[in-house]
N, C-alpha and C positions, 0 to 999 in steps of 0.2 A: 418856195415851200412855206407852208402855213407857219406863221411866226409864233403861234402858240405852242408849237412842238419844239422840244429841246433836241436838236440834232445829235447831241452827244448821247442821248438816251435812246433815240429812235433810229439812228443810222446804223445798219448792220456792220459796216466797216469800223465805225467807232466802238461798237460793242465788242467786236472781235479784238480790237486793240486793248480795250480795258480788261478783258478776260484772257488775254494772251497766255500768261503764265499758267493759269489753271487749266486752260485748254491743252497746253503742252503736256501737263501732268496726266490729264485724263486720257489723251490719245496714246501716250506711252504705255498705258495699261491695256490697250486693245490688241486683238489678234492682228497679225500681218494681213490676213484676208480682209479685215475691215478697213485697214489703212489703204489697201489697194483699191477698194471700192470708192473711198473718198478721193483718192488720186484721180480716178476716172472722171470725177466731176470737173476737173481742170480741162478746159478745151484742149483737145489733142493731148490727153493725159499721158499716153504712152510715150509720145515724142518729148513731152516736158520731163518725164521721168528719166529718159535716156540722157537728156542734157544735164540733169542734176547728178547723174551717176558717173563718177570718175573711174570706178572700177566695177567689174561685173559682179562682185561679191556683196555689194551694198544691200542691206535689208530695207523693206518698205518703211520700217520705223525710223530709219536714219533720215528720212526726208520730211518728217513731221513739221519741223520749224520752217523749212523752205516752203512747204505747202501753205502753212498759215500766213507766212509773209506774202505769198502770192495773192491770197484772197483778201488780205488786209488792204491791198492796193488795187484790187479788181473793181469792176463796176458793181453797183449796188445789187443788181439782179443776180450776178454770179455769186456774190458773197452771201446773199440771202438764201440761194439754193444750196450752197455749201453748208450753211448753219442748219438748214432743215435736215440735210443728210446726216450731219453729226448727231442730231437728236434722234434720228431714225435708227442709226446703226450702232451707236456706242452705248456701252453699259457703264454704270457707276457715275452718271452725271447727277450732281446734287439737284434736288427738286427746284430750288430757287433759280439755279443757273439754266436748267432746262426750260423753265417757264419764260425766263428772260430771252433766251435764244429763239424759242418758238414765237414769242410775241413780236420780237423785232423782225424776224423773217416774214411772218405773216403780215405785219404792218407795212413792210416795204412793198409787198405785192398789191396791197389795197390802197396805199396812199400816193402812188405815183400819179394817179389821175388828178390829185389836188394841185399839182404844179401848174403855174400860170406864167406867161400865156402859152397856149398850145395852138398850133395851126390846125385847121380842120382835118387834114390827112393824119397828122400825128395823134389827134384826139381819137379819131376813128380806130387807128391801130391799137391804141391803149385800151379802148373800151371793147374792142372785138378780139380779145385774147383767144388764142387757140383753145379748143376744148381740152386738149391734152394737158394744158397748164393747170386748168381747174381740177382736172382728174388727179394729177400728181399732187396738187395742194391738198385735196381731200384725202388722198392716201396717206400723206404725211400726218394729217390730223388724226386719222384712224390709227396710225402707228403709235402716236403719242398716247392715245387713249388705251390701246392694248398694252403698252408698256406699263402704264400706271396700274392697270387691272392686274397684270402679272405680279408686280411688286406687292400688291395687296394680298393676292391669293397665295403667293409663295412665302410669305412671312412665316417663319417658324417651321418651314418644311423640313421634315426629318431625313428625307432622301432626295438626292438629285433626280430629276426626271430624265430617264435614259430610255428613249424609244427602242434602242437595240437590245434592251434587257427586260422589256415588258412583253408578256406573252398573250397571244390572241389565238383563239380557236376559230376556224373558218366554217361557216355554214355552207353546206354543199348544194342546197337547193332551196328555192323559195316556194315552199308548200303552203297551201291554205288549209285552214281547219274549220270549215263550216260544218261542224258536227257537234252533237251534244257532248258533255263532259263524260268521257269514257276512256279507258285504257285502250290505245290503238292495237290493232291485231297484227300489224306488220312485224315480222320476226327480227328485222335487222335495222337498228338505228333510225327509227322513224322520227326521232326528235330533231333531225336535221343538223346536229352538231357532232362531227366526227372526232376521233381522238387526235388527228393531226393538228399541229399548231405551228405558228411562226411568230416572229417578233412584230411589234407594232410598226416599227420602221419599215419592215418588208411589206406588211399589210397595206400601208398607205402609199406605197410606190405605185405610180400610174393612176392615182385617183383623180387627176385633173380631168375636167370635162365629164365626170361621172357622179352618180349618187352612191355614196358609201355610208353604210350604217355601222356604228360601233355600239354594241350592246354591253350591258354589264349590270351587276347588282347595285343597289343603292350603297354608296360609300366606296365603290371600286375606283373612283378617280376620274370619271368621264369628263366632268366639268373642268377639273384641273388640267387634264390633258389637252382639251380644246383651247384653253387659255395659253398653255405652253406652245401649242402649234402656232397660235397667233403671235406670241412673242418671238418665236423662231422666224416667222415671216418678216417681222420688222427688221431682222438682222440679215435677211437674204438667205436664210437657211430653212431646212425642213421641206416637206412635200409640196408646199404651195409656192409657186414662183413669185418673186418680189414684184413682177409686173402686174400681178393681180391686185384687185381691191379685196381686202379681207373684211368680211362683215360677220360679226359674232352676235347672234341673237339668242337670248335666254327665253325660251318659249313660255316659261312660267310667268314672265313679266307681260307677255302679250295677252295673257288672260284678262288683264285690266282694260284692254282696248275694246270697247263695246261698239264704237262707231266705225263705219266703213272708212277705209283710207287707201290712198294711192301708193304706188311703189315709191314715189318721191317722198311722201309723208312718212312712210315706214323708215326710210333712210334718215331724213333730216329732222323729223320730230321725235322719233323713238330711238333709233340707233345712235346717231352722232350728229347733233346740231352743228352746222358749219358756220364759220365766221364770214363766209361769203354772202353776197346778196342773191336776189332771185335769179339774176343772170348766171351766177356761178352755179347755183343749184341745177338750173336747167341744163347747163353745159355738162355737168357731171352725169345727169340722167341720160342725156342724149348720147354721150360717149358710152355709157353702160349699155344702152339698148343697141348701139351699133357694134359693140364689142363684148357681148355677154360672156364669151370664153375667157375674158380677163377679169373675172370676178369669182370669188369663193364665198359661199354662204354656209356658215356653221349654224345649224339649228340644234341648239343644246337643250336636251331634256324634253324630247317628244312625249315621254311618259307623263310629264307634268303639264302638258298642254291639254286644256279641258275640251277642246274641240276635236273630236275623233274624225279622221278622214272617212268620208263616205264614198264607197266605190261608184255609186251611180252618178256622183258629181265629178268624178275624175274622167274628163272627156278629152278629145283630141284637139279641139279648137284652141287657138292661141288666146291668151287673156290680153285685154286692153290695159296697158301699163298706166295709162292716164286716168282710167276709170277708178272711182273709189269702190272698193270691194271689202267684204268681211275679211278679217285677218286670216281666217282659216282658208279662204279661197286663195290668198296670196301664197300661203305656205304650201297648199296643195298644188298650186301652179308651179312653184319652184321644183317640187318633187316629181311632178308628172311631165316636166319639160314644156309646159304650156306657157311658162314665163321664163325669160332669159335662157332659152334652150342653148346648151353648150357650156353653161356655167358649171363650176364645181360645187357640189353640195355634200357636206358632211353632217350626218345626223347622229345624235346620241340618244339612247333610250334604254329603259329596262327591257330585259328579254321578253317579258310577257307581251309588250306592245309592238314587237317587231313584226308580228303577223299583219299589222295594218299596212306595212310597207312592202309586203310581198307583191312582186310584179313591177314595183317602182324602183327598187334598188339594184345596182349592178354588183355590189359585193356587201356581205354582212359578216361581221366578226364579233366575237364575244371576249371581253377581257377575262382572263383567268385569274383566280385568287392567288394571293401570295403563298409561297411555300415556306417551310420552316426557316430556311436560310434567310429569306427576305424579312421575315418577322423578327428574327434575332438581330439582324442588322438595324432594323428600325428601333428596337428597344435599346440597343447599345448607343445609337446616335442620340436618342432622346435623353438618356441619363449621363452621357459623357460630358464632362466639363462643368455640370451644375450639380449632379447628384451621383458622382462616380462611385461613391461607397454603396449606393443602393442598386447599381446596375445588375450585379450578380443575383441579389435577392429578387429583384423584379423579374428577371428572366426565369429564375427557378420557379417562382410562383406562377407566372404566365404559362410556362410549358408543362407544369404539373396540373393545371386546371384545364380540363377538357373544354369547358365553356369559354374561358378566356382565350384559349388557343384557337378555337373555332371562330370566334369573333374576329380575332386579329388577322385572319386571312384576307380581310378587307382593309385597305389602307386607312380609311377614315376611322374605322372602329379600332384599329390597332393604336392609332394616336390617342384615342379616348381611353383605351385600356391603360396606356402608359401614364396619362394624366391621373387616372384614378389610383394606380399603383403608387405614383409619387405622393399623392395626397395621403394615402393610407399608410405608407411606410413611415411617413413623418409622424403619424398619429399613433401607430401601433407598433410595438416592438416585436411581437410574435407574428410570424408569417401565417400561422394557422388561423389566427384571429382576423387577419386581413381577408382571407378567403371567406370567412363567415360573414364579415361585414358586407362584402360584395353580394353574397347570396341574400342576405337580409334586406338589401336594397332591391332585391328581386331580379336576379339574373337578367334584368333588362339593361339595355345597352347604355342608357344615358342618365341613369339615376344619380351618378356622382355630381352631375351638373346642378341638379335641383336642390341639393342640400345646402347650397350657398345662399339661397334666397329665403327671406322670412316667409313663414307659412301663409300669411295674408296675401303677399305678392305672388307666391307660388299658386295659390288658389285662384287669383285673378288671371294669371297667365294660362292656367289650365282651362279656364272659362273661354279665353280667346281661342285657344287651340281647338277646343271642342266645337265652338261656333264655326270656326274656319272649316273644320272637317265636315260639319253638317251642310255648309254652303259651298263645299269644294273650293275653298279659298286658301291660297298659300302666300299671298302678298297682302300686307296690311298697311294702311295709311295712318297718319298721326291721330286722326279722330277715332280710330278703331281700338286704341289701347290707352288706358289711363296713363297720364304723364309719368307718375312715379314708377309704375310697373314697367313702362317703356324704358325709362332711364336705367333702371336696375337690370333689366333683361339685356340691354345692349352692353352694359358694363360687365355683366357676368359672362357674356358670350353666347347666351341662348338665342338672342336676336342678332341678325346681321342687317346692316343698312344697305339698300340697293338703290341705284339710280334709275328712276322711272320717268320716261318722257311722257308728257301729257299736255295737249294743247299747244305744242310748239315750245314748251318749257320743260324744266326738270323739277320733279317734286320728290320729297322724301318718302320712301317706302321701306318696308321692313319684311323680313321673312325669318322663319326659324332657322337655326344653324343647319338643320337637315330635315327632310320630310319626316324621318323617323322620330326626331325630337318632338315635332308637333303631334305625331301619333301617340308617343309615350305620354305626353301631357294630357292629351285627350282621354287616354285610358285612365290616367289619374283622376280626371274629372268624373268619369263613369263610376269609379270606385269610391269617391268621396263626396258626391253631391246628389242631393235629392232632386235636383233639376233634371237629372237623367233618370227616367223611369225604368222599371224592370222591362217594360215593353221595348224601350229604346235599346237597352242592352241586348235583348234577345234578337232584335233586328240586326244589330251590328255583329252578332256572334255567329259566324258561319265559316266553315273551312274553305280555303281558296285552293283551286286546282292550279297546276302549272300549265295545263292546256288552256290556251286563250283562243276564243273564237271571235270572228268578226262581229257577231251579234251581241257580244258582251257589252255591258254598259261601261262607258269610259269613266275612269276615275284617275285622279292625279296622284293618289296616295299609294303606298307600298304594300298595302294589305298586311301590315304588321300590328294593327290595332288589337286584334283578338289575341295575338301572341302576348302582347304586353298585359292585356287584361288577365290572361291565364297566369302570368308571372306574379301579378299583384294579388292574385287570389291565394298565394302561399301564405301560410300563417306567420312566416318570418317577416312579412311586410305589414302585418296588422298594426303594430305600434306606430310606425311612420304614417300610415294611412289615417289613423285616429287623429294625429296632430293636424293634418290638412283638413280632415272632415270638420273638426271643431272650428277651423278658420272660416268655413263656409256657413257657419251658424247652426250646424246640426246639433240637436240635443241628444244625449245618450249616444254619442258618436261611436263608442266601442261596439255597442250592440248593433247599430246600423251597419257599420263596416263589416262585421262578421256575417250578418245576413246577406249582404251583397256578395261577399266572398263565397258563401255557401251556394248562392244561386249560380255563380260561375262554375263551381265544381259540379253542380247538378247538371248543368248544360253539357259539360265535358263528359260526364259519366254516360249521358244519353248517346253521345257520339261514340264512345268506347264500346257500347253495347250494340251499335249498328253493324249489321253484317253486310250491308250493301255498298260500303265505301270502296271506291276504286283506288288503285295504287297511289296516285298523287295525293289524294285526300288522306289516305292512311299515313303517309309520310308527314303531312302537315299535322295530323292528329298526334303523332309521336313528338313533334316539336312542341305542341301545346302542352302535352303531358310533362315533357321535360321542363318547360318553363314553370309549371306548377310544382315541380319536385314532389309529386304525390305518387308514392309507390303503389297504393291500392288501385289508382287509375291505370298505371302502367301494367299491372297484372291483369286488369280487365281487358285491355287491348288485345293481349295474346290469348286470353281465355276464349274470346270469340273467334280468333283467327290464329291457330297454332303456328301457321306458316305465313309470313308476311311476303306477299308477292308484289314486286315492283317491276314495271315494264317501260322501256323505251323513253327514258328521260335522263337528263344530266344530273348526276349526284355529286355533291360537294362533301368535304370532310365534316362539315357541320351537320349534314343530313345523317351521316353514319353515326355521329355522336348521339343524335336524337334516338336513332335505332338502338344504340348500345344501352341507353337509359332504360328503354322498355324491355329489351332482351334480358338484361341482368336482373330484372325485378322478379323473375320466376325461379331463380335458383337452379338447382340441378335438373329440374323437369325438362329444360331445353326448349328452344324455339327454332323454327325453320326460317331461313332467309332465301328467297328465290329471286335472283336478279336476272332479268331477261333483256339483253341488249341495252343496258343502262350504261352510258358513257361515264367514266370516272377517271380521275388522276390516280397515280400510284399511291399518293399520300392518303387516299381514302382507306387503303388497306392498313395503314398505321392505326387509324381510328377503328377499323374493323377488329383489330386484335383485342380491343377492349370489350367486345361482345363475348364474354367468357362462356356463356351458356347456350351457344349455338349447337344444335344437334344435327341440323340438316342445312347444307349450303349448296346452292346451285348458281352457276354462271353459264348461261347458255347463249353464246354469241361468238362469232369468229373474230369480233373486234378485240377480244381478250387474248392477246398474243403471248409469246413465250416469256417476255419480260414481266408481264402481269402474273403469269403462273409461277415464275421463279420467286417473285415477291410474296405471293400468296403462300408458297410452300414454307416460308419462314414464319408465317402467321398461324397456320393450322395447329401446330402443337400447343398453342396457348388456349385452345378451346377445351374446356373441362368436360363438356357433355357431348363432344363431337362424335357422330357415328355414320353420317352419310354425306357423300360428295358427288356432285354432278357438274362436270367441267369439260370444256373443250381445250385440251392441251396435254401432251405427254410430259412436258417439262415439270409438271407438278409431282411426278411419281417419286422423285428422290426425297421430297419433303414428307411424303406419307409415312415413311418408315418411323417417323417420330410421333405418329398418331396411332398408337396401339388400340384405341377404342373404336376405330372405324369398323363398321359392320357391312356397309354397302358402298360400292363404287360404280359410277356410270360414266364411261368414256365413249359412249356411242356417238356416231355421226361426227367423228373427229378428223378423219383422213390421216390417221396416225401412221399408216403404212407399216412395213415390216420392222423398221428400226424402233418406232415408237412402241409397238407391241412388245418387242423384246425388252425394252427399257422398263415397261410396266411389269412384265412377268418376273423380272429379277427382284422386284420389291414385294410381290404378293406374299412370298414365304415369310416375310417379316411382320406381317399383319395377322396376329394370332386370333383376332376376333372377327376377321373378315368372313362373311358368310355368302355374299352375293357380288358378282362382277358382271358388268355389261360392257361388251367391247364390239358391238355390232356395227356394220357399215363403216369400216375404217380403211377400205382399199388395201387389204393385206393379201398375201399369198398363202398357199397351203402350207408352205414351210413355216411361216410365222405362226399359223394356227397349231401346228404340231409342237412348236416350241412352247406355246401357251399351255397346251394340254399337259405337256411334260412337267411344267412347273406347278400347275394346279393340282395334278395328281398326288404331289408330295405334300399337299396342304389339306389335311383331313377336316379342317374347320370350314373350308369353302364348300357350300352346299349347292350353289347354283352358278353356272357360267353361261352367259349368252354371248356368242361370238359369230352369229350368222351374218 
């Protein structure tokens, strides 16, 4: 052996002996299933275990010391393999020890060839290691990287990740939308997202060998979940078998790869540089190409990938894995099965970009937002132990604020709300003032982060954000950001450092905490700097539809920029904007900021007056007006359209909150809401109850079942101006007796049958202001019609009955 090496430091058996006591303590904290997997590393592990067991009741943990003693005296290859498995499977290993174990285990496999002398056959045997050995070695290195990634991402996590308690809705069909922006005409659920749901654990079952897409809103936890699945793989758990190689690629980092590269270069230069030589790399690639079904590729953040898949390029011929190709071609090849056919592919994306993957994916699911129970659990976990006295106040404030509550339905934003509340509760004694402070920072999601930076650095950071948005950049290098700003941004948490492979090495790269942080800071630049002209603002200010077509221009951002600009146009934000504007060098900053705010409100007013907006854009307009907190604009929305018609798309509680702000601006005049086949969770009805001045309400779709109607029946009495209802369900009838102001009812096309008609007829006499009833086409008998006529004849207020 090379005499320069210290055998006590580099021999795995010696290291095991040195760290024996600590390894015993660590292994005693592991699950029995983990210990059993380690025992299987022993040659004929089951036979060895039976020999060690003197009684049938011994637990695996009882054999930890015997197992360590075995490997302490085993040959170096066996001991090295064992230490690798310990690092792979066990939790709670101190970083210094894990590095030492992985180092010595890796050293052993690479240093054996240094022993002298070797006979030619022995030398050939050592240099011609089986490909499977290199494959397993690379998997072990990948596992170590994934474990470190999980430790970093899960630090400070407020809730354990539990796939059996995370809910996903299933998309029933892969429909394409090569049509202009318009509300679809299909009467039933053309958004592709049904009301049925299942757990993430169930959704991922059977995903091996397939292309599975997990969609979700920004901040819904897609990246965290992919890292968790990787961490589970390292422990032999989760949906991906431990025999697979797990490759996790953040697509936003691939945007920096401008030169063509091969599959090998993608693996070893960008994903995970290996300690092996060229022979080891080639062996890994050869094994991968021969066994593609033993690999799992996670493509995280397709929405952040600047290269949009082009259909005419997705062809059937296989890609040459050795040929250098644009990175978009490699990603397209994985998705279209032209590269590594049979591999497992998991893709995460925002919902709007899922249309790109139609025809390529085997299954598509969407992460559902948190319900009130999950939000409350998150708040309690955040404040427990460090600010227990504030937990009750924080929960009260959050649940009493419609805006905070709507934000908190997304895990990332819920955490940010908690941080803001903690900061504010320490600074302000009165809860009412806390709410005002949040609004004055502009109902925007991340304003609390910005106040901790000096105005000059905040100004510089907003410049970087704006430039990145203009250039569609979300990854920045050292030379892109001034050193002082970079250091402050990383320290404050606004910037995150990422590992970026380039030219076979790793360079420092940075990204904003979240895409929406970059967009908020870009919006701040728009509102505080003359570098952004009025023309630039008008170009960026346009409503985004929820319908995405394949012809739409690809963008990595979340389309939140114009929402933040609307929020910053609120007069409550003027003082804070003036401070930042002065830091940019603007003279007469107050006057300049007010003019810019006035321009934003003028652009909003023009949209409010437009009578040509379709349902999705009307909803986005309501969000903009809500952000601005401008009552006059809200009144203008409904002055042009007394009934807001929404058709065939998924609605969230935050959407209903935006509608409530607009509806309540008109007072007792009342506004109509017409929902046609819009999927929504029952919690949306809790938000709907705040729309006090609804006078007309319509739910026309058979997807609204009895549970939905029963929930709605408890909400209807809260509507002050309510007079007309159009709904498919007889279950609502019992709730109508508490709505004396109702003047019209339409239960046509319900298939209510005789029992439903009788149920409704019993309630009609209690509605003293009811003047018109429509009950046509309900599959009823003559007997039911006679029952209806009998009840109606006793109600002198009912002028019209349609029951044909």
